[in-house]
C-alpha positions in Angstrom: -21.6 -28.9 -51.1 -19.5 -30.6 -48.3 -16.8 -27.9 -49.0 -19.4 -25.1 -48.6 -20.7 -26.6 -45.4 -17.1 -26.9 -44.1 -16.5 -23.1 -44.8 -19.8 -22.0 -43.3 -18.8 -24.1 -40.2 -15.3 -22.4 -39.8 -17.1 -19.1 -40.4 -19.7 -19.8 -37.6 -16.9 -21.0 -35.1 -15.0 -17.9 -35.9 -18.0 -15.7 -35.3 -18.8 -17.4 -32.0 -15.2 -17.2 -30.7 -15.1 -13.5 -31.7 -18.3 -12.9 -29.7 -18.4 -11.5 -26.3 -20.9 -11.7 -23.4 -22.1 -8.4 -22.0 -23.8 -8.1 -18.7 -24.0 -6.4 -15.3 -23.7 -7.5 -11.6 -25.9 -6.0 -8.9 -27.2 -6.4 -5.5 -30.1 -8.9 -5.5 -32.1 -6.8 -3.1 -31.2 -3.2 -3.8 -30.3 -3.4 -7.5 -27.3 -1.3 -6.8 -24.4 -2.0 -9.1 -21.4 -3.6 -7.8 -18.0 -2.3 -9.0 -15.0 -4.4 -9.0 -16.9 -7.9 -9.0 -14.8 -10.7 -10.4 -16.3 -12.4 -13.5 -14.4 -15.5 -14.9 -14.8 -18.9 -16.6 -14.5 -21.9 -14.2 -11.1 -23.6 -14.4 -9.7 -20.9 -16.5 -7.6 -17.7 -15.9 -9.8 -15.8 -18.5 -11.8 -13.2 -16.7 -12.5 -9.5 -16.2 -14.0 -7.2 -13.4 -17.1 -5.0 -13.5 -16.8 -1.3 -14.1 -18.2 1.7 -12.0 -21.6 0.7 -13.3 -21.4 -2.9 -12.4 -21.1 -3.8 -16.1 -18.7 -6.4 -17.6 -17.7 -7.7 -20.9 -15.9 -11.1 -21.4 -15.1 -13.2 -24.4 -16.8 -16.5 -25.1 -15.2 -19.5 -23.3 -12.7 -21.5 -25.4 -14.4 -24.7 -24.5 -18.0 -25.7 -23.9 -19.8 -26.7 -21.6 -18.5 -24.1 -19.4 -19.7 -22.1 -16.3 -19.4 -18.5 -15.4 -18.3 -17.5 -11.9 -19.1 -14.1 -10.3 -17.7 -13.3 -6.9 -17.7 -10.1 -4.9 -16.7 -9.5 -1.2 -19.6 -9.7 1.2 -21.8 -11.5 -1.4 -22.5 -15.1 -2.2 -20.6 -16.4 -5.2 -22.7 -17.1 -8.3 -22.0 -19.9 -10.8 -24.2 -19.9 -14.1 -23.9 -22.7 -16.8 -23.0 -21.3 -20.2 -25.9 -21.5 -22.6 -24.8 -19.4 -25.6 -26.2 -16.1 -24.1 -25.0 -12.7 -25.4 -26.1 -10.9 -22.3 -26.2 -11.9 -18.7 -27.3 -10.0 -15.7 -26.3 -11.5 -12.3 -27.9 -10.6 -9.0 -25.7 -11.4 -6.0 -27.2 -12.0 -2.6 -25.4 -10.4 0.4 -23.8 -13.0 2.7 -25.6 -11.6 5.7 -28.8 -13.2 4.4 -27.5 -16.7 4.9 -27.9 -18.9 7.9 -24.9 -19.1 10.4 -23.0 -22.0 8.5 -23.1 -20.1 5.2 -22.0 -16.7 6.9 -18.9 -18.7 8.0 -17.7 -19.4 4.4 -14.1 -18.5 4.2 -12.1 -16.0 1.8 -8.5 -15.8 1.4 -6.8 -13.2 3.6 -4.2 -12.5 0.9 -4.8 -13.3 -2.7 -2.8 -13.4 -5.8 -4.5 -12.8 -9.1 -4.0 -15.0 -12.2 -6.6 -12.8 -14.1 -5.1 -9.4 -14.0 -2.3 -8.4 -16.3 -0.5 -6.4 -13.4 1.3 -8.5 -10.9 -1.1 -7.7 -8.0 -1.4 -8.9 -4.4 -4.5 -8.2 -2.6 -5.0 -7.9 1.1 -8.5 -8.0 2.3 -10.1 -7.2 5.7 -9.4 -10.7 7.0 -5.7 -10.0 6.5 -5.9 -6.6 8.1 -7.6 -8.1 11.2 -4.7 -10.5 11.8 -3.0 -7.9 14.0 -4.4 -5.0 16.0 -4.0 -2.9 12.8 -4.1 0.5 14.4 -2.9 2.3 11.4 -1.6 1.5 7.7 2.0 1.4 8.8 1.2 -1.6 11.1 -1.0 -3.3 8.4 1.8 -5.2 6.8 3.2 -7.1 9.8 2.1 -10.5 8.4 2.9 -9.4 4.8 6.2 -10.6 3.2 6.1 -8.1 0.3 6.2 -4.9 2.3 8.8 -4.3 5.0 8.1 -2.2 8.1 10.9 -0.5 9.9 11.5 2.2 12.4 12.5 5.6 11.2 14.4 6.5 14.4 15.0 6.0 18.0 13.1 9.2 19.2 9.6 9.0 17.7 8.7 5.4 17.3 7.4 6.2 13.7 7.4 3.3 11.3 8.0 3.6 7.5 7.7 1.0 4.7 10.2 -0.4 2.2 9.4 -2.3 -1.1 11.7 -4.0 -3.3 14.5 -3.0 -0.8 13.7 0.8 -1.5 12.4 3.4 0.9 8.6 4.0 0.8 9.1 7.3 -1.0 9.7 5.3 -4.2 6.5 3.4 -3.8 3.5 5.3 -5.3 0.7 5.2 -2.6 -2.9 5.8 -3.9 -6.3 6.1 -2.3 -8.7 4.7 -4.8 -6.4 5.6 -7.7 -6.0 9.1 -6.5 -2.7 10.5 -5.1 -2.6 9.5 -1.4 0.7 9.6 0.7 3.2 11.7 -1.1 5.2 14.9 -0.7 5.6 16.1 2.8 3.5 13.3 4.2 5.6 10.5 2.9 7.1 9.5 6.0 4.3 9.9 8.5 1.2 9.8 6.4 0.8 6.0 6.9 0.2 6.6 10.5 -2.6 8.9 9.9 -5.1 6.3 8.2 -6.5 3.9 10.8 -6.6 0.2 9.6 -10.2 0.0 10.5 -10.9 2.5 7.6 -9.5 0.2 5.0 -11.5 -2.2 3.0 -8.7 -3.7 1.0 -5.1 -3.1 -0.1 -3.7 -3.9 -3.6 0.1 -4.1 -4.0 1.7 -4.1 -7.3 5.4 -4.7 -7.5 7.5 -2.7 -10.0 6.1 -0.1 -12.2 2.4 0.3 -12.2 -0.2 1.6 -14.5 0.5 5.0 -16.3 -3.1 6.0 -15.4 -2.0 6.5 -11.7 0.8 8.9 -12.5 4.6 9.0 -13.1 5.8 8.5 -9.5 5.7 4.5 -9.4 9.3 3.5 -9.3 9.6 0.4 -7.1 5.7 -0.4 -6.8 2.3 0.8 -6.4 0.1 0.4 -3.3 -3.7 1.2 -3.9 -5.7 1.6 -0.8 -9.5 1.1 -1.0 -11.4 2.7 1.9 -14.7 1.7 3.2 -17.8 2.5 1.1 -21.0 3.6 2.3 -23.0 1.1 0.1 -20.9 -1.8 1.4 -20.2 -1.0 5.1 -22.0 -1.8 8.3 -24.4 0.7 9.7 -22.5 1.1 12.8 -19.0 -0.1 13.7 -16.9 0.4 16.9 -13.3 -0.6 17.5 -11.6 -0.1 20.7 -7.8 -0.7 21.5 -5.7 -0.5 24.6 -2.1 -1.4 24.9 -0.1 -2.1 28.2 2.4 0.8 27.1 -0.1 3.5 27.4 -1.6 3.5 23.9 -5.3 3.7 23.4 -7.3 4.2 20.2 -11.0 4.2 19.1 -12.8 4.2 15.8 -16.3 4.8 15.1 -18.0 4.2 11.8 -21.6 5.6 10.8 -23.4 4.9 7.6 -26.7 6.2 6.3 -28.7 5.4 3.1 -31.1 8.1 2.1 -32.5 6.2 -0.8 -31.3 3.9 -3.6 -29.1 6.6 -5.0 -27.9 8.5 -2.0 -25.6 7.3 0.7 -23.0 8.5 3.2 -20.3 7.3 5.5 -18.5 8.9 8.4 -15.3 7.4 9.8 -13.7 8.8 13.0 -10.5 8.1 14.8 -9.0 9.2 18.1 -5.7 7.9 19.7 -3.4 8.7 22.4 -0.1 7.6 23.8 0.2 8.6 27.5 3.0 6.7 29.0 6.6 7.3 28.7 8.6 4.1 28.0 12.4 3.5 27.9 13.0 -0.2 27.2 16.7 0.0 26.8 17.4 2.5 29.7 19.2 5.1 27.5 17.3 8.0 29.1 15.1 8.6 26.0 11.3 7.8 25.2 11.3 4.9 22.7 7.9 6.4 21.3 6.6 9.8 21.3 3.6 10.6 23.5 0.6 12.8 22.4 -2.7 12.3 20.6 -4.1 12.1 17.1 -7.7 13.0 15.8 -9.0 12.2 12.5 -12.3 12.1 10.5 -13.4 11.1 6.9 -16.7 11.8 5.5 -17.7 10.6 2.0 -21.0 10.7 0.0 -22.0 8.7 -2.9 -24.7 9.1 -5.7 -25.1 6.1 -8.0 -27.5 5.7 -10.8 -26.6 2.3 -12.4 -25.6 2.5 -15.9 -25.7 6.3 -16.2 -23.8 8.3 -13.5 -21.7 7.5 -10.4 -20.4 10.3 -8.2 -18.4 10.2 -5.1 -17.1 13.1 -3.0 -15.7 13.8 0.6 -13.3 15.3 2.9 -10.7 13.9 5.2 -9.2 15.7 8.2 -6.3 14.8 10.6 -4.4 16.6 13.5 -1.5 15.0 15.2 0.6 16.3 18.1 3.5 14.3 19.5 6.4 14.9 22.0 9.3 12.9 22.8 13.0 13.2 23.6 14.6 12.5 27.1 12.5 10.9 29.8 12.6 14.1 31.9 11.5 16.4 29.0 8.5 18.7 29.5 6.8 19.8 26.5 6.4 23.2 28.1 10.1 23.5 28.9 12.3 25.9 27.1 14.2 23.9 24.6 16.6 26.6 23.6 18.7 26.2 26.9 20.0 22.9 25.6 19.8 21.4 29.0 17.1 18.8 28.2 16.6 17.3 24.7 13.1 17.3 23.4 11.1 16.4 20.2 8.0 17.9 19.1 6.1 17.0 15.9 2.7 18.6 14.9 0.9 17.8 11.6 -2.3 19.3 10.2 -4.0 17.7 7.1 -7.2 18.7 5.2 -8.1 16.9 2.0 -11.1 16.9 -0.3 -11.7 14.6 -3.2 -14.4 13.9 -5.8 -14.9 11.3 -8.5 -17.5 11.0 -11.2 -18.0 8.4 -13.8 -20.4 8.6 -16.8 -21.6 5.7 -18.7 -23.1 5.3 -22.2 -26.5 3.6 -22.9 -26.0 0.4 -24.7 -22.2 0.6 -24.5 -21.0 -0.9 -21.2 -17.5 -0.9 -22.2 -17.3 2.9 -22.6 -17.1 5.5 -19.9 -15.6 8.9 -18.9 -14.3 9.5 -15.4 -13.0 12.5 -13.7 -11.1 12.4 -10.5 -10.1 15.7 -8.6 -8.1 15.8 -5.2 -7.0 18.8 -3.3 -5.2 19.1 0.0 -3.2 21.1 2.5 -0.6 19.6 4.7 1.6 21.3 7.5 4.4 19.6 9.4 6.1 21.4 12.1 8.8 19.7 14.1 12.0 20.2 16.3 14.6 17.7 17.4 16.7 19.3 20.1 18.0 22.5 18.5 16.9 21.5 14.9 13.7 23.0 13.7 11.7 22.2 10.6 8.6 23.8 9.1 6.8 22.5 6.1 3.7 23.6 4.2 2.2 21.9 1.1 -0.7 22.7 -1.1 -1.6 20.3 -3.8 -4.2 19.8 -6.5 -4.6 16.8 -8.7 -7.0 16.1 -11.5 -7.3 13.1 -13.9 -9.8 12.9 -16.9 -10.0 9.5 -18.1 -11.7 7.9 -21.1 -12.0 4.1 -21.8 -13.3 2.1 -24.7 -12.8 -0.9 -26.8 -11.5 -1.3 -30.4 -13.7 -3.4 -32.3 -14.0 -6.2 -29.7 -13.4 -6.5 -25.9 -10.0 -8.1 -26.7 -8.7 -4.8 -27.5 -9.2 -2.1 -24.6 -7.8 1.4 -24.5 -7.7 4.0 -21.7 -6.5 7.6 -22.5 -6.7 10.8 -20.6 -5.0 14.0 -19.3 -3.9 14.9 -15.9 -2.7 17.9 -14.0 -0.6 18.1 -10.9 0.2 21.4 -9.0 2.2 21.2 -5.7 3.3 24.3 -3.8 6.0 23.7 -1.1 7.4 26.0 1.5 10.0 24.7 3.8 12.2 26.0 6.6 15.2 24.1 8.0 17.0 25.8 11.0 17.7 29.2 9.4 17.3 28.2 5.6 14.2 28.6 3.6 13.1 26.8 0.4 10.2 27.3 -1.8 9.2 25.6 -5.1 6.1 25.5 -7.2 5.6 22.4 -9.4 3.0 22.5 -12.2 2.7 19.4 -14.2 0.3 18.8 -17.0 0.4 15.4 -18.6 -1.1 13.1 -21.2 -1.3 9.2 -21.1 -2.6 6.2 -23.0 -2.9 2.6 -22.1 -3.6 -0.3 -24.6 -4.6 -3.8 -23.3 -4.7 -6.7 -25.6 -6.1 -10.1 -24.3 -5.8 -13.3 -26.3 -8.2 -16.0 -25.2 -6.7 -18.0 -22.4 -3.3 -17.3 -23.8 -1.8 -14.0 -22.9 -2.6 -10.4 -22.2 -0.4 -7.4 -23.0 -0.7 -3.9 -21.3 1.3 -1.1 -23.0 1.2 2.4 -21.4 2.8 5.7 -22.2 2.7 9.1 -20.6 4.2 12.4 -21.2 4.5 15.1 -18.4 5.8 18.5 -18.7 7.4 19.7 -15.5 7.7 23.6 -15.2 11.1 23.2 -13.4 12.7 20.2 -15.1 11.1 19.9 -18.5 9.5 17.0 -20.3 9.4 13.3 -19.1 8.4 10.4 -21.1 7.7 7.3 -19.2 6.9 4.1 -21.1 5.6 0.9 -19.2 4.8 -2.5 -20.4 3.3 -5.7 -18.8 3.0 -9.1 -20.2 1.0 -12.0 -18.8 1.4 -15.5 -20.4 -1.0 -18.2 -19.2 1.1 -21.5 -18.8 -2.0 -23.3 -17.4 -5.5 -22.4 -16.3 -4.2 -21.4 -13.1 -0.5 -20.6 -13.5 0.7 -17.4 -15.2 4.2 -16.0 -16.0 4.5 -12.2 -15.9 7.0 -9.7 -17.1 7.1 -6.0 -16.6 9.5 -3.0 -17.4 9.1 0.6 -17.1 10.3 4.1 -16.2 9.4 6.3 -13.2 10.4 9.6 -11.8 9.8 11.8 -8.8 11.0 15.0 -7.2 12.4 14.3 -3.7 11.6 16.2 -0.6 15.0 15.5 1.2 14.6 17.3 4.5 11.5 15.4 5.7 12.2 12.1 3.9 15.6 11.3 5.6 15.5 10.5 9.3 19.2 11.3 9.9 18.6 14.9 9.0 16.5 15.7 11.9 17.3 12.8 14.4 21.0 13.3 14.5 23.3 16.3 15.1 25.2 15.8 11.9 25.8 18.8 9.8 23.8 18.8 6.7 26.0 19.3 3.5 24.0 20.1 0.3 26.6 19.8 -2.3 24.4 20.9 -5.5 21.0 21.6 -6.7 18.9 18.4 -6.8 17.7 16.9 -9.9 14.5 14.6 -10.2 15.0 11.1 -9.3 14.7 8.7 -12.4 14.6 4.9 -12.5 14.0 1.9 -14.7 12.4 -1.3 -13.1 12.3 -4.8 -14.6 10.6 -7.7 -13.2 9.5 -11.3 -13.8 7.0 -13.4 -11.7 5.5 -16.8 -11.7 2.2 -17.3 -9.9 1.2 -21.1 -9.7 -1.9 -22.4 -8.0 -2.1 -26.0 -7.4 -3.4 -28.7 -4.9 -1.5 -30.9 -2.4 -3.6 -33.6 -0.9 -6.7 -31.9 -2.5 -5.9 -28.6 -0.4 -5.4 -25.4 -2.2 -1.9 -23.9 -2.4 -0.3 -20.9 -4.1 3.3 -20.4 -5.0 4.6 -17.1 -6.1 8.3 -16.5 -7.4 9.4 -13.2 -8.5 12.6 -11.1 -9.2 12.9 -7.3 -9.8 15.8 -5.0 -10.5 15.6 -1.3 -10.2 18.3 0.8 -12.0 18.6 4.6 -11.0 19.4 7.1 -13.8 19.6 9.6 -10.9 18.8 9.6 -7.2 19.4 11.9 -4.3 22.3 10.3 -2.3 22.3 10.6 1.5 25.9 9.9 2.3 26.4 8.9 5.9 29.7 7.2 5.4 32.0 10.1 4.4 32.2 11.7 7.7 30.5 10.4 10.9 29.4 14.0 11.9 28.2 15.1 8.5 25.3 14.2 6.0 26.3 14.8 2.4 23.5 15.2 0.0 24.2 15.1 -3.9 22.9 13.7 -7.2 24.0 10.3 -8.1 27.6 10.0 -9.5 28.0 6.4 -10.6 25.8 3.3 -10.2 22.7 2.7 -7.9 20.6 -0.3 -8.2 18.3 -2.6 -6.1 17.9 -6.3 -6.7 15.1 -8.2 -5.1 14.1 -12.0 -5.1 11.2 -13.3 -3.2 9.3 -16.6 -3.0 6.1 -17.2 -1.0 4.1 -20.3 -0.4 0.5 -20.2 0.9 -1.2 -23.5 1.8 -4.3 -24.7 3.5 -3.3 -28.1 4.8 -6.6 -28.6 6.6 -9.8 -26.6 6.4 -9.6 -23.2 8.1 -5.9 -23.4 8.7 -3.8 -21.3 6.6 0.1 -21.4 6.4 2.3 -18.6 4.7 6.1 -19.1 4.3 8.2 -16.5 2.4 11.9 -15.9 1.9 13.3 -12.5 0.5 16.7 -11.7 -0.8 17.7 -8.0 -1.4 20.9 -6.5 -2.8 20.8 -2.8 -2.8 23.7 -0.7 -3.7 24.6 2.9 -4.3 27.7 4.7 -5.1 28.9 6.8 -2.1 31.8 9.2 -2.7 33.2 7.0 -5.6 32.6 3.7 -3.8 29.8 1.3 -4.7 28.5 0.1 -1.2 25.6 -1.8 0.2 22.8 0.6 1.2 22.8 0.8 5.0 20.1 -0.4 7.4 18.6 -2.8 5.0 18.7 -6.5 5.7 19.8 -8.7 2.9 17.8 -11.8 3.9 14.4 -12.0 5.4 12.1 -15.1 6.3 8.4 -14.8 7.4 6.3 -17.6 8.7 2.5 -17.0 9.5 0.0 -19.4 10.7 -3.8 -18.7 11.0 -6.6 -21.0 12.2 -10.2 -20.3 12.7 -12.8 -22.6 14.3 -16.2 -23.1 12.8 -18.3 -19.9 12.4 -15.3 -18.0 13.4 -16.0 -18.4 17.0 -12.3 -18.5 17.8 -9.4 -17.3 15.5 -5.8 -17.7 16.1 -2.9 -15.9 14.4 0.9 -16.0 14.9 3.8 -14.6 12.7 7.4 -15.3 13.0 10.1 -13.0 11.2 13.8 -13.6 10.9 16.0 -10.6 9.7 19.6 -11.0 8.4 22.4 -8.5 9.0 22.3 -5.0 8.1 25.3 -2.8 7.0 25.7 0.3 9.5 27.1 3.5 8.2 30.8 4.1 9.0 31.4 5.7 12.4 35.2 5.0 12.7 35.6 8.8 12.9 34.0 9.0 16.3 35.8 8.6 19.4 36.2 5.4 21.3 32.9 4.2 22.9 30.9 6.1 20.3 31.3 4.0 17.5 28.9 1.2 16.1 29.7 -2.3 14.6 30.0 -2.4 10.8 27.2 -4.9 10.5 24.1 -5.7 12.8 23.3 -9.3 14.1 20.4 -11.3 12.8 17.3 -11.4 15.0 13.9 -12.8 15.4 10.5 -11.3 16.2 7.2 -13.1 17.1 3.7 -11.6 17.2 0.4 -13.4 18.2 -3.2 -12.7 18.5 -6.4 -14.6 19.5 -9.9 -13.5 18.7 -13.2 -14.6 20.3 -16.2 -13.9 18.0 -19.7 -13.4 19.4 -23.0 -12.7 17.5 -22.6 -9.0 16.9 -19.0 -8.3 18.4 -15.7 -9.7 18.9 -12.8 -9.4 21.5 -9.2 -9.9 20.8 -5.8 -10.1 22.7 -2.4 -10.1 21.3 1.3 -9.5 21.8 3.8 -7.9 19.6 7.7 -8.8 19.9 6.8 -11.5 22.4 10.5 -12.4 23.2 11.3 -8.8 23.9 14.1 -8.2 21.4 15.1 -4.7 21.1 18.3 -3.1 19.4 21.1 -2.3 21.6 22.9 0.9 21.4 20.0 2.7 19.6 21.5 6.2 20.1 25.2 7.2 19.8 26.2 9.4 22.7 22.7 9.6 24.4 24.3 11.3 27.4 25.4 14.3 25.5 22.4 14.9 23.2 23.6 18.4 22.2 27.0 17.3 21.3 28.5 16.6 17.9 28.2 12.9 17.9 24.5 12.4 19.0 22.8 10.2 16.4 19.4 8.5 16.8 18.9 7.5 13.1 21.1 4.4 13.1 18.0 2.0 13.5 18.1 -1.6 12.1 15.9 -3.4 14.7 13.0 -2.9 17.0 13.2 0.2 19.3 10.3 -1.2 21.6 10.1 -4.4 23.5 7.0 -6.6 24.3 3.8 -5.0 23.8 0.5 -6.6 25.0 -2.8 -5.2 23.9 -6.6 -6.0 24.0 -9.4 -4.9 21.7 -13.2 -4.9 21.0 -15.1 -4.8 17.8 -18.7 -4.4 17.4 -20.8 -3.9 14.2 -24.5 -3.4 13.4 -25.4 -4.3 9.8 
């Protein structure tokens, strides 16, 4: 009898541990589903997030008693004791229903998840407000993972780098749909105001196959504001002492419990010509930008969620010599001018269909279409580019027997139509790429999780591409995880708009052969450890990544100082990146961040394996942020140190027109103070406080139409100290 009881006990334990808890997370007042809410067991890395219908499924805890924690941005956290339930429905209260003390409850500005299989870093609105954050290219100033650099000395445009590689190798998505890509790769970040952004998720290395095949060094997913979560009215005003002014207005209207809409508007201008280094050229282009984004959402929790909208942007800039007039005749080559005009119209739709009684099962369809035009001239060089794109993604997700085994599968289609003209040469190409993908996720309770993905895409110009990807997370402790990742990615380059040296210099462009797709393998290992020092929270992240290229388009600036040679990789090209970051809160409301990054990026140029130019091998970041009670005062300061950069070989130039082989290390400092009131806040800040600018930004600036003129050799700041003020007001 006792053996029978023993067997029955084992059987019962097995059944209990194999069970899952299903439930939903909704707004306590409106009963609207909350997508993306975090659900996890207290003191454990075992957790999940809610789907588009606010539904979650989580395995039973490994130990009892236990407590389930549910958190969501803008809502009070909920902690529920575990009582052997099989279903649990959580109703979260918005934080604005609390008294003043409770509203001031702090959240991490930057968080590193120990729950997700992917190595993900999340930047919240608190992080985005640490700087003026006028657009996305300026949203990473206090972030150690993403590097921000100037593209040239003529426009003041900024671009990002991840794992030591240009931003074109990072897949940038808007809510898991194609975002900044194609012809908008270098300038698209400046067309998204920071105030439009709800959060930013950064994944180092290869991302999920669901997002597409273009993730090579990383994946950045940008969540824009949602109508159901945003303030009814928001106003943001910015003014800089160098003649830069910006305004953003947000409007939200809820028609009923199902329908809501959001309108985001943006206007900015640069009116003042600035020449910090007295080389006769404007450091940043003047002009204006107008943008708007309108989205609609329909939601019937548990049944159907649909979202659709349109985004438009117009940007008109002019730069060049200080005495250049945009109406002047540029063909006479007496005054060097720069003109850039972009037009962007984009529409999107998303729909998710749930299944009654099966919260783990859903079907989603995402469609995105856009047209983008980029017209520019730099002196006597002209470029015209047009792009029409269509992307569709049909996704199905379910489980296999239990929620320990999840699967996503689907089909995608990408259509890109490019028309480009550079000086007197025209280029056209039509890319049609149908694809299929599948992703399997296995989670073993409190032990490990495995994410295996495979996608196949057929490119009408280059044939079939198979891209496998794998991610493994091992739980070393309840709040410490070790991650491994490996995978393949590919992209088709748009060389003429992606390489600043082509337009911002008078070098002759030498295209040596037909370009092939760029293909790379990325491998990574990462440790995330959360611990306490003197009873205060701390997070340590250590990671190392390597990217090996099968092929890439080499931009060779070393062979001849008056030429740019473009060709497919012949030899080796790789990027090694090591980073360690410590986030610590020594006292309440004081956050300290210290990070170090080492990068070794090399490519074979004309038979020689050389360090990639204009990339600092070593970087250090220190950020400190403090807020008084109720966020009445907020202080933020960031210091960054940059090591030396290799500069392309200019020994072939005459005396006086050569640059050093390596740049000198330098520092930059930014700071901001914010004063909060009941319904609005005001801020004042300064960028590049100690006024450091790169010397000799332009080669031969006195002869801008000569053979040696080059404004692309940028390794440091091109603008000096900037002081700004701003105003934010919200009505909830």
